C-alpha positions as CSV (number, residue, x, y, z in Angstrom):
1,M,10.4,-8.5,-11.8
2,T,11.2,-5.0,-13.1
3,L,7.8,-4.6,-14.6
4,S,6.2,-5.7,-11.3
5,F,8.2,-3.1,-9.4
6,V,7.1,-0.4,-11.9
7,E,3.5,-1.4,-11.4
8,A,3.9,-1.4,-7.7
9,R,5.4,2.0,-7.8
10,I,2.6,3.4,-9.9
11,L,0.0,1.7,-7.7
12,S,1.6,3.2,-4.5
13,V,1.5,6.7,-6.0
14,R,-2.1,6.3,-7.1
15,L,-3.2,4.9,-3.7
16,T,-1.3,7.6,-1.8
17,G,-3.3,10.2,-3.7
18,E,-6.5,8.6,-2.8
19,V,-5.4,8.1,0.8
20,A,-4.3,11.7,1.1
21,H,-7.7,12.9,-0.2
22,L,-9.7,10.7,2.1
23,T,-7.6,11.3,5.3
24,G,-6.4,14.9,4.8
25,A,-2.8,13.7,5.2
26,A,-0.3,16.6,5.2
27,P,2.4,16.6,2.4
28,E,5.1,15.3,4.7
29,H,2.9,12.4,5.7
30,R,2.0,11.6,2.1
31,E,5.7,10.8,1.4
32,E,5.8,8.4,4.4
33,I,2.5,6.7,3.3
34,A,3.8,6.4,-0.3
35,E,7.0,4.8,0.9
36,A,5.3,2.4,3.2
37,I,2.9,1.3,0.5
38,R,5.7,0.9,-1.9
39,L,7.8,-1.1,0.5
40,E,5.0,-3.5,1.3
41,L,4.0,-3.9,-2.4
42,F,7.7,-4.6,-3.3
43,A,8.0,-7.2,-0.6
44,T,4.8,-8.8,-1.8
45,M,5.9,-8.8,-5.4
46,E,9.2,-10.4,-4.5
47,R,7.4,-13.1,-2.6
48,V,4.9,-13.8,-5.3
49,H,7.7,-14.0,-7.9
50,S,9.7,-16.3,-5.7
51,E,6.6,-18.6,-5.4
52,G,6.4,-18.8,-9.2
53,G,3.9,-16.0,-9.9
54,R,0.2,-16.1,-10.3
55,R,-2.1,-17.0,-13.2
56,S,-4.0,-13.7,-13.0
57,S,-3.3,-10.2,-11.8
58,G,-6.5,-10.5,-9.6
59,W,-4.4,-12.0,-6.8
60,I,-3.5,-8.6,-5.6
61,H,-7.1,-8.2,-4.3
62,E,-6.7,-11.2,-2.1
63,E,-3.4,-10.0,-0.8
64,W,-4.5,-6.4,-0.3
65,P,-5.9,-6.6,3.3
66,A,-2.6,-8.0,4.6
67,I,-0.6,-5.4,2.5
68,A,-2.8,-2.6,3.9
69,A,-2.4,-3.8,7.5
70,A,1.4,-4.0,7.1
71,T,1.4,-0.5,5.6
72,V,-0.5,0.9,8.5
73,E,1.8,-0.9,11.0
74,R,4.9,0.5,9.2
75,C,3.4,4.0,9.5
76,A,2.4,3.7,13.1
77,G,5.5,5.2,14.7
78,A,6.0,8.0,12.2
79,M,2.6,9.6,12.1
80,P,0.1,11.1,14.4
81,R,-2.2,8.5,15.9
82,D,-5.4,10.0,14.4
83,L,-3.9,9.9,10.9
84,C,-2.9,6.2,11.4
85,R,-6.4,5.5,12.6
86,R,-7.9,7.1,9.5
87,L,-5.4,5.3,7.3
88,S,-6.4,2.0,8.9
89,E,-10.0,2.8,8.0
90,V,-9.6,3.8,4.4
91,L,-6.6,1.9,3.0
92,P,-8.0,-1.6,3.2
93,A,-11.1,-0.6,1.2
94,L,-9.1,0.9,-1.7
95,L,-8.5,-2.3,-3.6
96,I,-11.7,-4.2,-2.9
97,R,-13.3,-5.7,-6.0
C-alpha cells in the first residue's frame, strides 16, 4: 500500500506539471489541482488494494477517465470556471494509451 501511495504522489506531481503547462494554471491553482489528483488517486489505490489488487499496472488506464472526472469535480468549487473547463478538456487525455 505504501508503495502505491508513493507512486500515486509521484504521478499526481507529474500530471499537475503537464496540466499546468497545458492550461496555464496559476501557482495557487496548481496546488489545488495536485491535491485533487492525489486524493482521487489515493482513493482509487485504496479501492484497488481492498479488491485484491490487479495483475498488471495497466489497470490505471482503464480507471483514468473516472479519476480525471472526479478530480475535475473536486476542483469545481475552488477554481475559476474557465480553468475547470480547460482542466476537464486536458486531464482525461493525459493517461490514454
